[in-house]
C-alpha positions in Angstrom: -19.8 15.5 29.1 -18.6 17.0 25.8 -20.0 15.3 22.7 -16.6 15.3 21.1 -13.6 13.5 22.5 -11.2 15.2 20.1 -11.6 18.5 18.2 -9.0 19.9 15.8 -10.0 23.5 15.1 -8.7 25.7 12.3 -5.5 23.6 11.8 -3.0 25.0 9.3 0.3 23.5 8.4 2.9 24.7 5.8 5.9 23.0 4.4 8.3 24.5 1.9 6.4 25.2 -1.3 3.0 23.8 -0.1 0.2 24.4 2.4 -0.6 20.8 3.5 -3.5 21.8 5.8 -5.5 25.0 5.3 -7.8 25.9 8.2 -9.2 22.4 8.7 -11.6 21.5 11.5 -12.3 17.9 12.4 -14.4 16.7 15.3 -14.4 13.1 16.6 -17.3 11.7 18.6 -17.0 9.2 21.4 -17.2 5.6 20.3 -17.5 6.4 16.5 -15.5 5.3 13.6 -14.7 8.5 11.6 -13.2 8.1 8.1 -10.8 10.7 6.6 -11.0 10.6 2.8 -9.0 12.5 0.2 -6.7 12.1 -2.8 -3.0 11.3 -2.5 -1.4 14.5 -1.1 -4.7 15.9 0.2 -3.2 16.4 3.7 -4.8 13.5 5.6 -1.6 12.0 7.0 -0.3 15.4 7.9 -3.4 16.2 9.8 -3.2 12.9 11.8 0.5 13.4 12.3 -0.3 16.7 14.0 -2.8 15.0 16.3 -0.2 12.4 17.2 2.5 15.0 17.8 4.8 14.2 14.9 4.3 17.8 13.5 3.4 21.1 15.2 0.6 23.1 13.6 1.3 26.6 12.4 -2.2 27.7 13.4 -5.3 26.3 15.1 -5.7 24.2 18.3 -6.5 20.7 19.5 -9.2 20.1 22.2 -9.6 17.0 24.3 -12.9 16.6 26.1 -13.6 20.3 25.2 -10.4 21.6 26.8 -7.4 22.9 24.8 -4.3 20.7 24.9 -0.8 20.9 23.5 0.6 17.9 21.6 4.3 18.5 21.3 5.4 14.9 20.5 4.1 11.3 20.5 4.7 11.1 24.3 2.2 13.9 24.8 -0.2 12.1 22.5 0.1 8.8 24.4 -0.4 10.7 27.7 -3.7 12.0 26.2 -4.7 8.5 25.2 -4.0 9.0 21.5 -2.4 6.1 19.6 -1.5 5.7 15.9 -0.9 2.8 13.5 1.1 4.3 10.7 0.8 3.3 7.0 4.4 2.0 7.1 4.6 0.2 10.5 7.0 1.5 13.1 8.4 -1.8 14.4 11.9 -3.1 15.2 12.3 -6.1 12.9 14.7 -8.1 14.9 12.7 -7.7 18.1 9.9 -10.1 19.0 6.2 -9.1 18.9 6.1 -8.8 22.7 9.2 -6.7 22.8 7.8 -4.3 20.2 4.5 -4.0 22.1 6.1 -2.9 25.4 9.0 -0.9 23.9 9.1 2.4 25.7 6.8 1.4 28.6 8.7 -1.6 29.9 8.3 -2.9 33.4 11.5 -3.1 35.4 12.4 -4.2 38.9 15.8 -3.3 40.5 17.0 -2.3 37.1 16.1 -5.6 35.5 13.6 -6.0 32.7 10.5 -8.0 33.8 8.4 -9.4 30.9 6.1 -11.8 32.8 3.5 -9.3 33.7 3.6 -7.7 30.3 3.2 -11.1 28.6 0.1 -11.9 30.7 -1.4 -8.5 29.9 -0.6 -8.6 26.2 -2.1 -12.1 25.8 -5.2 -11.0 27.7 -5.7 -8.1 25.3 -5.0 -10.4 22.4 -7.7 -12.8 23.5 -10.2 -10.0 24.3 -10.0 -8.3 20.9 -9.3 -11.3 18.7 -5.8 -10.2 17.9 -4.1 -13.5 18.1 -0.3 -13.3 17.8 2.8 -15.3 18.6 4.5 -13.1 21.2 7.9 -14.7 20.7 8.0 -14.4 16.9 10.4 -11.9 15.4 8.7 -9.2 13.4 10.8 -10.0 10.3 9.3 -13.5 10.3 5.6 -12.7 10.4 3.1 -11.5 7.8 2.2 -7.8 7.4 -1.3 -8.7 8.7 0.3 -10.0 11.9 2.6 -6.9 12.1 -0.5 -4.8 12.0 -2.0 -6.7 14.9 1.2 -6.0 16.9 0.8 -2.3 16.1 -2.9 -2.3 17.4 -1.8 -4.2 20.5 0.8 -1.5 21.1 -2.0 1.1 21.3 -4.2 -1.1 23.5 -1.3 -1.9 25.9 -0.9 1.8 26.4 -4.6 2.1 27.1 -5.1 4.6 24.2 -8.8 5.6 23.8 -8.4 7.5 20.5 -7.0 5.2 17.8 -5.7 6.5 14.5 -5.4 4.1 11.5 -3.4 5.4 8.5 -4.3 3.4 5.4 -4.7 0.3 7.5 -5.8 -2.0 4.6 -3.2 -1.0 2.0 -1.0 -4.0 2.7 -3.6 -6.6 3.7 -5.2 -9.5 2.0 -9.0 -9.5 1.5 -9.4 -12.0 4.4 -7.2 -9.8 6.7 -9.2 -6.7 5.7 -12.5 -8.4 6.8 -10.8 -9.3 10.1 -9.6 -5.8 10.6 -13.1 -4.4 9.9 -14.5 -6.7 12.6 -11.7 -5.7 15.0 -12.5 -2.0 14.5 -16.2 -2.5 15.1 -15.3 -4.3 18.3 -13.0 -1.5 19.5 -15.7 1.1 18.8 -18.2 -1.1 20.7 -15.8 -1.1 23.6 -15.9 2.7 23.6 -12.8 3.4 21.6 -12.9 6.4 19.2 -11.3 5.7 15.8 -10.0 7.9 13.1 -9.6 5.9 9.9 -7.6 7.2 6.8 -8.6 5.3 3.7 -9.0 5.6 0.0 -11.3 2.6 -0.4 -14.8 3.9 -0.6 -16.4 0.4 -0.2 -14.5 -0.1 3.1 -15.6 3.3 4.4 -19.2 2.4 3.6 -18.7 -0.9 5.4 -17.3 0.4 8.7 -17.4 4.2 9.2 -20.1 6.3 10.9 -19.0 9.6 9.5 -16.6 10.8 6.9 -14.6 14.0 6.6 -13.3 14.8 3.1 -10.2 16.8 2.2 -9.1 18.1 -1.2 -5.7 19.7 -1.8 -5.4 20.5 1.9 -8.8 22.1 2.3 -11.9 20.8 4.1 -14.7 19.9 1.7 -17.1 18.7 4.3 -18.2 16.0 6.8 -21.1 13.6 5.9 -23.0 10.7 7.5 -21.7 7.6 5.7 -25.1 5.8 5.8 -26.8 8.7 4.0 -24.0 9.3 1.3 -23.4 7.2 -1.8 -20.0 6.0 -2.9 -20.3 8.1 -6.0 -21.1 11.3 -4.0 -18.1 10.7 -1.7 -15.8 10.1 -4.8 -17.1 13.4 -6.3 -16.4 15.3 -3.0 -12.9 13.8 -3.0 -11.8 14.6 -6.6 -14.1 17.5 -7.4 -15.7 15.8 -10.4 -17.9 12.9 -11.2 -16.0 9.6 -11.3 -16.7 6.7 -13.7 -15.6 3.5 -11.9 -15.3 1.4 -15.0 -12.6 1.6 -17.7 -13.1 1.3 -21.4 -11.3 -1.9 -22.3 -11.6 -3.7 -25.6 -11.1 -7.4 -26.0 -7.5 -8.5 -26.1 -5.8 -9.4 -29.4 -2.7 -11.4 -28.2 0.3 -11.7 -30.4 3.7 -13.4 -30.1 5.0 -14.7 -26.8 7.1 -12.0 -25.0 7.7 -13.4 -21.5 8.0 -17.2 -21.2 8.5 -19.2 -18.0 9.2 -22.9 -18.2 9.4 -25.3 -15.2 10.5 -22.5 -12.8 11.3 -23.5 -9.2 12.5 -21.1 -6.5 13.7 -22.0 -3.0 11.9 -20.8 0.0 12.5 -20.9 3.7 13.1 -23.9 5.8 14.1 -26.2 2.9 10.7 -25.8 1.3 10.2 -24.6 -2.2 8.3 -21.3 -2.6 7.7 -21.9 -6.3 7.4 -25.4 -7.8 7.6 -26.2 -11.5 5.7 -23.1 -12.8 5.2 -22.6 -16.5 3.2 -19.9 -18.4 3.5 -17.4 -21.3 2.6 -13.8 -21.6 1.9 -12.5 -25.1 1.9 -9.1 -26.7 -1.3 -7.3 -26.3 -2.6 -9.1 -23.2 -2.8 -8.7 -19.4 -2.2 -12.0 -17.6 -3.0 -11.8 -13.9 -1.6 -14.1 -11.2 -4.2 -14.3 -8.5 -3.9 -15.9 -5.1 -4.0 -15.4 -1.4 -0.8 -13.6 -0.2 2.0 -15.9 0.8 1.5 -18.6 -1.9 4.7 -17.9 -3.8 3.8 -14.7 -5.7 6.6 -12.7 -4.2 9.3 -15.3 -4.8 8.1 -15.8 -8.4 8.3 -12.1 -9.1 11.7 -11.8 -7.4 13.0 -14.7 -9.7 11.6 -13.1 -12.8 13.2 -9.7 -12.1 16.5 -11.0 -10.8 16.1 -10.2 -7.1 16.3 -14.0 -6.2 18.2 -16.8 -7.8 16.4 -19.6 -9.7 16.6 -23.1 -8.5 15.6 -24.7 -11.8 13.7 -23.8 -15.0 14.1 -21.1 -17.6 12.9 -17.5 -18.2 13.0 -16.0 -21.7 12.2 -12.5 -22.9 11.6 -12.2 -26.6 13.3 -15.6 -27.1 16.5 -14.5 -25.2 17.4 -16.5 -22.0 17.4 -14.1 -19.0 17.3 -16.8 -16.3 20.5 -15.7 -14.7 20.9 -12.3 -16.3 21.8 -9.3 -14.1 18.9 -6.9 -13.2 20.2 -4.1 -15.5 20.5 -6.6 -18.4 16.9 -7.6 -17.9 15.8 -3.9 -17.7 17.7 -2.9 -20.8 16.2 -5.9 -22.6 12.7 -4.5 -22.0 11.6 -5.8 -18.6 10.0 -3.3 -16.2 8.9 -4.0 -12.6 6.4 -2.2 -10.3 7.4 -3.9 -7.0 5.1 -4.8 -4.1 7.4 -3.1 -1.5 7.9 0.4 -2.8 10.3 1.4 0.0 12.6 -1.7 -0.2 12.7 -2.3 -4.0 11.0 0.7 -5.7 12.7 3.9 -4.4 15.8 5.3 -2.9 14.0 7.3 -0.1 16.7 9.8 0.6 17.2 10.7 -3.1 15.0 13.4 -4.6 12.2 12.8 -7.0 14.1 13.5 -10.2 16.8 11.1 -9.2 14.3 8.3 -8.5 12.5 9.0 -11.8 15.7 8.5 -13.8 17.0 5.4 -12.0 16.3 3.2 -15.0 17.6 5.7 -17.5 20.5 7.6 -16.0 23.1 5.5 -17.9 21.4 6.1 -21.3 23.0 8.5 -23.7 20.3 11.2 -23.4 20.8 11.4 -19.6 24.6 11.3 -19.5 27.7 12.3 -21.5 31.0 10.6 -20.8 29.7 9.4 -17.5 28.6 12.9 -16.4 24.8 13.3 -15.7 23.0 15.8 -18.0 21.3 17.7 -15.1 19.0 19.6 -17.4 17.8 16.4 -19.2 17.1 14.7 -15.9 15.1 17.6 -14.6 13.1 18.0 -17.8 12.4 14.2 -17.8 11.1 14.5 -14.2 8.9 17.5 -14.9 7.3 15.7 -17.8 6.5 12.6 -15.7 5.3 14.8 -12.7 2.8 16.5 -15.1 1.7 13.3 -16.9 1.1 11.2 -13.8 0.0 14.1 -11.5 2.7 13.3 -8.9 2.2 15.8 -6.1 5.3 16.9 -4.2 6.1 20.0 -2.2 9.2 21.0 -4.1 8.6 19.3 -7.5 11.6 17.4 -8.8 13.7 18.5 -5.8 11.4 16.9 -3.2 13.1 14.2 -1.1 11.0 11.1 -1.8 10.9 10.1 1.9 8.8 13.2 2.6 6.1 12.4 0.0 2.8 10.6 0.7 2.7 6.9 0.1 0.3 7.3 -2.8 2.5 9.8 -4.6 5.6 7.6 -4.0 3.6 4.8 -5.8 2.7 7.1 -8.7 6.4 7.9 -9.1 7.3 4.2 -9.5 4.4 3.6 -11.9 5.4 6.6 -14.0 9.1 5.5 -14.1 8.4 1.9 -15.1 5.8 2.7 -17.7 8.0 5.4 -19.2 10.7 2.9 -20.0 8.5 1.7 -22.9 8.9 -1.9 -21.7 8.5 -5.1 -23.8 7.1 -6.8 -20.7 5.8 -5.0 -17.5 5.5 -6.9 -14.2 3.1 -5.0 -12.1 2.7 -6.1 -8.4 -0.2 -4.4 -6.5 0.3 -1.3 -8.8 -2.6 0.7 -7.2 -1.7 0.0 -3.6 -2.3 3.1 -1.5 -3.8 5.1 -4.5 -7.0 7.1 -4.3 -9.9 6.2 -6.6 -9.0 8.8 -9.3 -5.3 7.7 -9.4 -6.3 4.0 -9.3 -8.5 4.4 -12.4 -5.8 6.4 -14.1 -3.2 3.7 -13.5 -5.7 1.0 -14.7 -6.2 3.1 -17.9 -2.4 3.3 -18.4 -1.9 -0.4 -18.0 -4.6 -1.0 -20.6 -3.0 1.6 -22.9 0.3 -0.2 -22.6 -1.4 -3.5 -23.4 -3.0 -2.0 -26.5 0.4 -0.8 -27.7 1.3 -4.4 -28.1 3.2 -4.9 -24.8 2.9 -7.9 -22.5 1.7 -7.3 -18.9 2.0 -9.7 -16.0 -0.2 -8.4 -13.1 0.0 -9.7 -9.6 -2.9 -8.5 -7.4 -4.6 -9.4 -4.2 -7.6 -7.2 -5.1 -10.3 -9.3 -6.8 -11.9 -6.1 -8.2 -8.6 -5.2 -9.9 -8.2 -8.8 -11.2 -11.6 -8.8 -12.9 -11.3 -5.2 -14.1 -8.0 -5.8 -16.0 -7.2 -9.5 -16.6 -7.5 -11.1 -20.0 -6.3 -14.4 -18.5 -6.1 -15.3 -14.9 -3.6 -17.8 -13.5 -4.3 -18.9 -9.9 -1.3 -19.7 -7.7 -1.7 -21.9 -4.6 1.2 -23.2 -2.5 3.7 -22.2 -5.2 2.0 -23.9 -8.1 -0.3 -22.7 -10.8 -3.5 -24.6 -10.2 -5.8 -23.0 -12.8 -6.0 -20.9 -15.9 -9.2 -18.9 -16.4 -10.7 -16.6 -19.0 -10.9 -13.1 -17.5 -14.3 -12.5 -19.0 -15.8 -15.8 -17.9 -14.4 -16.3 -14.4 -16.5 -15.7 -11.3 -15.4 -14.6 -7.9 -16.8 -17.8 -6.4 -14.8 -20.0 -8.8 -11.7 -18.0 -8.3 -12.0 -18.1 -4.5 -12.3 -21.9 -4.6 -9.0 -22.2 -6.6 -7.3 -19.6 -4.4 -8.2 -21.5 -1.2 -7.0 -24.8 -2.7 -10.4 -26.3 -2.6 -10.5 -27.0 -6.3 -7.9 -27.9 -8.8 -8.2 -27.8 -12.6 -8.1 -31.1 -14.3 -6.4 -31.6 -17.6 
């Protein structure tokens, strides 16, 4: 039997203006977890999309069990036992979990859909692999962690033996990440072979057997993870030594910029998502709201930015009441927002990059004259931000944003929001999907903005990010602020107790 279950040999793929994959060879052993590491835009997702049949290579071949195969589309991939969980899930939101799992391979009898057998099989798989789901819940009503379980069950239901995970932890809480690591180990132990695209070096060290590194579409090398340090993998990825810390001086807070008093926001099922929340963010400080996902962070941010109505309370920016102000009024008053859902709230996916980069400024005098866009000014603005934030795109300002990698989409949003020179910046998971070099750069930019005397409200599920950046930490639990901690003095254990609701601050 061949040692390798899948071999991608000499794969080359060109898009207009860019070579995404340049003569790349990747070999996956049976029963191993093989990580694929690289900067945003390094060609990782393109390579896996070729294996799954979403793209056709311009050169090279794919071998299964040592024999050449042709993967023309995802149906061919499934027939070969190849499944993929995409970074942005491919689910029908108004279908149930069960309906999504069986979609395309439904059981019918006399032209009628029969779900009984499928339900039994799905629940057996759910039990076997610890992927507990509610089969009758609609996708739009469940957490992203549960949606990911549905995606994994889709692969298992089709009896896929080669499982591709594209940035699987980018949208998960720390607890869900630990669960996924356990699930992946269990799948590998069962004989599944896993390809695992990830930027998070600690997670690769935690779960992967081998790691293949790409840089700008070129293969750098494949290493045994156990014998390679995090620092060495980072250097292979970016081509230089990486310092994981940032130079951050003590905060010198000034006047209050963003003030929230007694804020309450309605949630689902007649339950408040945010209850009587009050806090201030001052010039020259980063205040971080930490908490387990689903404790009201999203609704709080939506209320602050105008995406949701306020039930009661007051929001002021530099002393002006913006509680019920329109979104543009808030933006023009100096409020910027890096949203948690970049596709829904951060970008217009079918616009090009220069249009997305000017969304907050197109109505300003330097970008339009008598309601006509100054095309040259918009392009020059985009080219400056592309250089400054290293946004990688096949056709520069003319690239349709939908075609860009998730990490470069995120960089575009960060660039646009920081460039508005905000009085207050609300940053929600600002480094989600970014490689280590880009993550450090964004952290440095946030500290730079703070040191310019701006106020930053950071919402993060990443404890490392919280401790790296926060001057003050507010802990949210079930829609209430339950603690305020000094960013330099707080410990992970203390923070975890507050986040889990096991401890509450006493006045």
